[in-house]
C-alpha atoms as one frame of an Amber mdcrd trajectory, in Angstrom:
protein
   0.000   0.000   0.000   1.291   3.444  -0.898   0.261   6.760   0.556  -0.818
   9.510  -1.800   1.689  12.242  -2.692   0.008  14.530  -0.186   0.743  12.107
   2.649   4.385  11.609   1.713   5.178  15.186   2.689   3.037  15.165   5.832
   4.738  14.044   9.037   2.308  13.019  11.743   3.069  14.224  15.250   4.006
  11.618  17.806   0.995  10.997  19.973  -0.767   8.559  22.205  -3.816   8.060
  20.068  -7.353   6.774  20.376  -9.115   5.411  17.324 -12.889   5.894  17.021
 -14.705   3.412  14.787 -18.253   3.664  13.477 -18.913   0.455  11.528 -21.961
  -0.085   9.331 -23.129  -2.654   6.827 -20.922  -1.418   3.976 -18.486   1.041
   5.532 -16.257   1.809   8.499 -15.925   5.469   9.408 -12.951   6.265  11.594
 -11.215   9.149  13.324  -7.880   9.270  15.142  -7.364  11.494  18.188  -4.290
  12.638  20.099  -4.787  12.349  23.868  -1.502  13.885  24.986  -3.143  17.110
  26.207  -5.767  15.373  28.326  -8.682  15.705  25.915  -9.050  14.227  22.412
  -7.633  16.337  19.566  -8.433  15.247  16.018  -5.456  14.036  13.998  -7.265
  12.614  10.987 -10.512  11.105   9.794 -11.520   8.742   7.048 -13.577   5.846
   5.844 -13.382   2.397   4.345 -16.412   2.332   2.068 -18.041  -0.030  -0.434
 -16.751  -2.989   1.586 -18.904  -5.502  -0.275 -18.018  -4.361  -3.800 -14.882
  -2.309  -4.544 -13.478  -1.193  -1.183 -11.990   2.275  -0.946  -9.750   3.340
   1.947  -9.251   7.079   2.405  -8.138   9.464   5.131  -7.712  13.218   5.471
  -6.061  15.544   7.948  -8.257  18.100   9.765  -7.322  20.751   7.181  -8.466
  18.535   4.300  -5.084  17.139   3.165  -5.510  13.725   1.560  -3.332  11.331
   3.525  -4.199   8.136   1.678  -6.502   6.878  -1.048  -6.530   3.220  -1.989
  -8.969   1.044  -3.918  -9.208  -2.689  -4.409 -10.792  -4.176  -7.551 -13.507
  -6.814  -7.018 -11.198  -9.685  -7.976  -8.695  -8.644  -5.268 -11.168  -7.572
  -2.629  -9.827  -8.314   0.886 -12.134  -9.769   3.500 -13.345  -7.698   6.443
 -10.586  -8.743   8.848  -7.943  -7.873   6.257  -9.450  -4.415   5.806  -9.345
  -3.821   9.566  -5.742  -5.054   9.622  -4.898  -2.645   6.791  -6.403   0.243
   8.755  -4.564  -0.575  11.977  -1.291  -1.142  10.113  -1.557   2.176   8.297
  -2.284   4.002  11.564   0.786   2.426  13.149   2.860   3.547  10.177   1.375
   7.025  10.315   1.853   7.547  14.051   4.848   5.423  14.916   5.236   2.323
  17.079   3.109   1.915  20.224   1.162   5.094  19.495  -2.312   3.545  19.414
  -3.442   3.030  23.018  -7.173   2.269  22.665 -10.036   1.851  20.206 -13.592
   3.063  20.806 -16.573   1.678  18.934 -20.069   2.953  18.254 -22.500   0.197
  19.191 -26.083   0.785  18.138 -27.785  -1.201  20.896 -26.840  -1.531  24.544
 -30.117  -3.102  25.633 -31.794  -2.334  28.966 -28.635  -2.737  31.077 -25.911
  -0.601  29.472 -26.367   3.024  30.490 -22.712   3.943  29.976 -19.708   2.850
  27.875 -18.028  -0.443  28.742 -14.625  -2.033  28.286 -14.802  -4.836  25.732
 -14.312  -8.267  27.321 -15.360 -11.854  26.719 -18.437 -11.267  28.858 -19.355
  -8.159  26.892 -18.982 -10.058  23.619 -21.552 -12.544  24.909 -23.898  -9.721
  25.871 -23.535  -8.030  22.491 -24.167 -11.284  20.657 -27.381 -11.684  22.660
 -28.405  -8.090  21.843 -28.190  -8.941  18.141 -31.786 -10.157  18.434 -32.805
  -6.556  19.204 -30.749  -5.003  16.383 -30.048  -7.755  13.830 -29.246  -5.316
  11.007 -26.804  -3.212  13.036 -25.234  -5.035  15.984 -23.280  -7.667  13.984
 -21.538  -4.909  12.011 -20.584  -3.147  15.266 -19.196  -6.350  16.781 -17.166
  -7.430  13.723 -14.322  -4.864  14.036 -14.072  -5.534  17.782 -13.408  -9.209
  17.128 -10.990  -8.436  14.301  -8.958  -6.064  16.493  -9.072  -8.430  19.475
  -7.489 -11.123  17.280  -5.011  -8.701  15.742  -4.040  -6.849  18.957  -5.148
  -8.906  22.000  -3.684  -6.409  24.467  -5.194  -3.270  22.938  -8.061  -1.916
  25.103 -11.383  -1.505  23.305 -14.443   0.375  24.529 -18.056  -0.053  23.427
 -20.040   3.216  23.315 -23.775   2.608  23.092 -26.158   4.743  21.057 -28.989
   3.816  23.411 -27.182   4.785  26.631 -28.027   8.503  26.553 -31.753   7.723
  26.653 -31.614   5.746  29.899 -32.657   8.959  31.662 -36.107   8.840  30.049
 -38.914   8.328  32.582 -40.394   4.827  32.690 -43.603   5.958  31.027 -41.629
   7.083  27.972 -40.035   3.647  27.603 -43.193   1.524  27.756 -44.907  -0.120
  24.786 -48.568  -1.103  25.284 -48.128  -4.851  24.844 -48.742  -7.556  27.468
 -46.220  -7.233  30.278 -44.332 -10.437  29.466 -42.922  -8.817  26.318 -41.230
  -6.094  28.359 -39.374  -8.873  30.198 -37.996  -9.928  26.804 -36.580  -6.446
  26.234 -39.454  -5.061  24.170 -39.506  -1.378  25.147 -38.645   2.027  23.767
 -34.863   2.597  23.760 -34.068   5.530  21.462 -30.950   5.902  19.320 -28.513
   8.580  18.021 -27.502   8.921  21.666 -23.841   9.698  20.980 -24.882  12.584
  18.752 -27.322  13.931  21.327 -24.771  13.623  24.104 -22.265  15.608  22.035
 -24.821  18.355  21.365 -25.780  18.491  25.055 -22.118  19.089  25.864 -21.701
  21.712  23.149 -24.706  23.635  24.452 -22.823  24.207  27.708 -20.043  25.826
  25.653 -21.971  27.834  23.051 -25.307  28.555  24.783 -24.874  27.952  28.533
 -28.108  29.722  29.413 -29.975  27.250  27.200 -28.169  24.081  28.285 -30.228
  23.654  31.464 -33.565  24.437  29.831 -36.072  22.586  27.620 -34.473  21.835
  24.270 -35.390  19.690  21.277 -32.506  18.469  19.129 -33.236  17.371  15.559
 -30.665  14.869  14.281 -31.537  14.970  10.596 -29.519  12.750   8.274 -30.073
   9.528   6.363 -31.240   8.338   9.765 -33.315  10.974  11.553 -34.792  11.474
  15.003 -35.684  14.057  17.619 -34.672  14.150  21.263 -36.403  16.161  23.975
 -33.848  17.263  26.588 -34.229  18.930  29.933 -31.011  20.027  31.635 -29.029
  18.103  29.018 -30.781  14.795  29.763 -33.041  12.798  27.468 -36.719  12.991
  28.418 -38.246  11.569  25.227 -37.222  10.665  21.688 -38.856   9.644  18.424
 -36.967   6.410  17.742 -38.274   3.524  19.767 -37.646  -0.245  19.986 -35.718
   0.020  16.727 -34.185   2.749  14.585 -37.198   2.449  12.249 -39.612   4.476
  14.348 -40.380   8.175  14.303 -39.381  10.514  11.478 -39.268   9.785   7.761
 -35.654   8.931   6.882 -33.529   8.385   3.795 -34.695   4.829   3.168 -36.675
   4.038   6.356 -40.394   4.531   6.866 -40.443   6.097  10.290 -43.666   5.580
  12.245 -46.074   3.269  10.470 -49.458   1.801  11.387 -48.809  -1.821  12.468
 -51.880  -2.665  10.426 -49.858  -1.919   7.299 -47.414  -4.661   8.324 -50.304
  -7.085   8.849 -51.690  -6.102   5.445 -48.374  -6.813   3.736 -48.091 -10.156
   5.523 -51.657 -11.252   4.821 -52.266  -9.824   1.345 -48.819  -9.773  -0.256
 -47.457 -12.812   1.555 -44.221 -11.018   2.380 -41.592 -12.753   4.500 -39.828
 -11.177   7.468 -36.710 -10.631   5.342 -38.739  -8.987   2.571 -40.445  -6.733
   5.111 -37.087  -5.733   6.599 -35.764  -4.894   3.129 -38.859  -2.786   2.396
 -38.970  -0.939   5.711 -35.236  -0.317   6.123 -33.924   0.098   2.586 -36.691
   0.879   0.079 -38.930   3.357   1.887 -38.557   6.874   3.307 -37.407   9.630
   0.959 -36.326   7.049  -1.594 -39.639   5.214  -1.575 -41.858   8.294  -1.718
 -39.805  10.126  -4.343 -38.830   7.126  -6.436 -35.673   9.133  -7.158 -33.167
   9.205  -4.320 -32.633   9.025  -0.566 -30.292  12.024  -0.750 -31.880  15.288
   0.339 -29.655  17.499  -1.826 -30.619  15.464  -4.899 -34.304  15.860  -4.061
 -33.973  19.590  -3.401 -32.329  20.004  -6.813 -35.000  17.942  -8.570 -37.987
  19.486 -10.254 -40.040  16.301  -9.975 -43.352  16.460  -8.135 -42.553  13.226
  -6.314 -39.364  14.783  -4.958 -41.338  17.711  -3.596 -43.864  15.326  -2.028
 -41.084  13.425  -0.276 -39.562  16.657   1.084 -42.955  17.925   2.236 -43.624
  14.660   4.076 -40.186  14.779   5.709 -40.842  18.313   7.006 -44.450  17.605
   7.993 -43.477  14.618  10.121 -40.669  16.541  11.847 -43.087  19.326  12.795
 -45.734  16.862  13.960 -43.261  14.975  16.168 -41.943  18.261  17.581 -45.428
  18.808  18.956 -45.180  15.518  20.843 -41.732  16.399  22.201 -42.994  19.817
  23.376 -45.758  18.016  25.260 -43.217  15.703  26.926 -41.118  18.705  27.980
 -44.046  20.860  29.064 -42.879  23.709  26.836 -39.853  24.685  24.774 -36.922
  27.080  25.151 -34.557  25.983  22.390 -34.375  23.997  19.166 -31.165  22.627
  17.617 -30.588  21.308  14.094 -27.718  18.876  13.583 -26.394  16.002  11.368
 -26.084  15.995   7.567 -29.421  17.517   6.566 -29.737  19.619   9.697 -26.292
  21.134   9.149 -26.264  21.553   5.378 -29.845  22.107   4.134 -31.047  25.631
   4.966 -34.189  24.994   2.895 -35.212  22.221   5.270 -34.406  24.280   8.353
 -36.534  27.132   7.019 -39.436  24.835   6.109 -39.430  23.157   9.525 -39.318
  26.494  11.328 -42.156  27.830   9.195 -44.331  24.933  10.319 -43.307  25.637
  13.920 -44.224  29.318  13.800 -47.087  28.567  16.210 -44.410  28.124  18.899
 -43.205  31.667  18.288 -40.215  30.558  16.214 -38.909  33.188  13.811 -35.695
  32.605  11.876 -33.250  35.074  10.405 -33.104  34.161   6.676 -29.596  35.563
   6.225 -28.198  33.720   9.242 -29.875  30.534   8.066 -28.506  30.889   4.531
 -24.919  31.312   5.743 -25.204  28.391   8.199 -24.697  30.543  11.274 -24.823
  28.849  14.643 -27.799  30.938  15.783 -30.414  31.163  13.062 -33.345  32.539
  15.068 -34.280  36.202  14.742 -34.197  38.578  17.699 -38.017  38.479  17.777
 -38.124  34.689  18.110 -39.656  33.294  21.295 -37.484  30.181  20.905 -33.721
  30.092  20.381 -32.943  28.119  17.207 -29.380  26.914  16.640 -27.439  24.871
  14.116 -24.651  22.891  15.818 -22.539  20.326  13.924 -22.426  16.971  15.690
 -19.380  14.735  16.136 -20.133  11.183  17.238 -16.522  10.081  16.717 -15.284
  12.747  19.149 -17.820  11.550  21.704 -16.569   7.986  21.273 -12.978   9.167
  21.769 -13.921  11.076  24.919 -15.683   8.067  26.420 -12.796   5.793  25.494
 -10.323   8.148  27.140 -12.444   8.205  30.294 -12.626   4.407  30.437  -8.931
   3.722  29.766  -7.620   7.078  30.965  -5.264   5.738  33.607  -3.644   3.408
  31.111  -3.288   6.259  28.612  -1.791   8.561  31.242   0.904   6.019  32.071
   1.975   5.936  28.439   2.123   9.682  27.924   5.611  11.057  27.228   7.210
  12.095  30.501   4.418  10.682  32.651   5.338   9.452  36.117   5.116   5.685
  36.568
């Protein structure tokens, strides 16, 4: 493997580094952080994408320098473990020997027991395997890099950071599903997801809007996956995702909330199997299904097709409707935050959502919204409206540092043993 020309003239600083991994079905997003100053500082970020077809490995420095770009043709496609080994080997080469001190992983589901990050162990592997029944389309992809790294570097600490953990502060009534009680004993309850993103935003509010951080805030994580979280004093009170990441808002390829009768109809009238239903609900619906064009919001916004407009209108309508529910859970509203891909980069969507929420006294500043300012509400607005970029990888790095912090401190240059 050869680095790109840009990387050959870039010398990485020596550091004790933490690697954050966010593994999905066809990609592994990663970010590398220096811990030498006591808090994670980004060194580089990248992705291994198209794992199942023609894998591409790329990384960039924080200022956008391309550090590496590599592709494998289908006939020479490495398996998953080899790709993970390639990533770890390149990081070692980039940082120097013994620089990588821990790896943190995003894990979609922590079940009813995991309210905070946990050090990966044999016992945790067993727990995560059991939780696969609650998140069969996500959990196996989160576990796979853990096992690959454990085999490759048995002594390297790994930390599991759960997307459900942040929502463990929801009141019991917000977690219940109205099924017979024995199903709750099997783990059937409302969990909520996107927790790492919401936790990051809760922390950022203390920095950028401290007067708002302790109040009633709704955060809209709007991306290919989308949800809302109602926070009071930086803690989750309610959220739109539920037992799975299918519930709530319309998403890129997921339905969001759907009448269970529709599922019965598809089973009884179309004879669909569970696998066919999963494919429909997770991968063929949402913006893609309604528009028949794309799951990408920018593509739909640029399209003149009526079906694209219908998909956008439904996306906005459902956000505004669910905001009403979150306001009820909070007993009022003081602030609203947009984040994630669509929330950060689509001013048209922000404006449309705020227009539908005018009944709350929300008024946005069109100029601030157009230039992606942090505060996009007008002076006359009764509700503060902000746009704050999220960073799940940084949250993973912070948690990992907290879990293995003593071990990291021992390895820091000049640290006392």
